[in-house]
C-alpha positions, 0 to 999 in steps of 0.5 A: 462550483465543482472547480472551486470545491476541487481547488479547496480540497486540493488546497486543504490536502496541500496544507495538511501534507505541509503540516505533517512535514513541518511536524515531522521535522520538529519532532526529529529525534536527537540523541543526547548523552551525559558524561562525568568528566571528573569521574573519568579523570579520576577513575580511568586506568590512565588517570590512576597511572598518571597519579602514581607517576606524579606521586613517585616524582613528588616523593623523589623530589621531597627526598631530594629537598629533605637531603638539601634541607638537612645539609643546610640545617647541619651547616647552620648548627656547625656555625652556631656550635662555633663561638656563637658568631659566624664569620663573614665567610660562613655567613655568606656561605650559609646565605648562598646555600639558603638561596640555592635551597629556596630556588631548588624548592621553587624549581621542584614545585614548578617542575611538578606542576608542569608535569601535572599540567602536561599529564592532565592535558594529555589525558583530557585530550585523549578522553575528549577524542574517545568521547567524540569517537564514541558519540559518532559511532553510536549516533549521539548528537550531543554529549553534556558534562554532568560533573558535579564539581564543574556544575555542568549544564545537566541538572538531571539525567537518567542513568540510561543516557550516562556514557561515563562507564563506556568511556572509562571502559574504552580508555582502559582498553 
């Protein structure tokens, strides 16, 4: 009888200890943070510099296109100023100029788009590396995007878990 009581007591102690180990593991603390990627991509110093650079490239391209457009319009007026009917040589020259102008516009748009994509990828890669480094340094297990435009997985997050300002600060430093 005493052995049976001892066995039952030992079994109950073992079950109690096992239960605490399982509960402790289930209640392990995970650190989660949120970040607004869109805000970082718009408000960081790097993104502002990128926008300025792209705006300058766009303005320069627009000026160059405007010069070519003016040449095309002037040539068209010159042709029309003649007795109203252009010669075959003038018509061919105008068509060639119009094709070249159209190609120049298309090429310029593609160049600007390519430059935007390149700059955006560079900034995104840099941002993600900083987020990863920040998370590792601060022992954060999971970082979720809370950007409104992308409808990220975060429906609600308290400001205390938002690391956006910290990431922008590291990007700007």
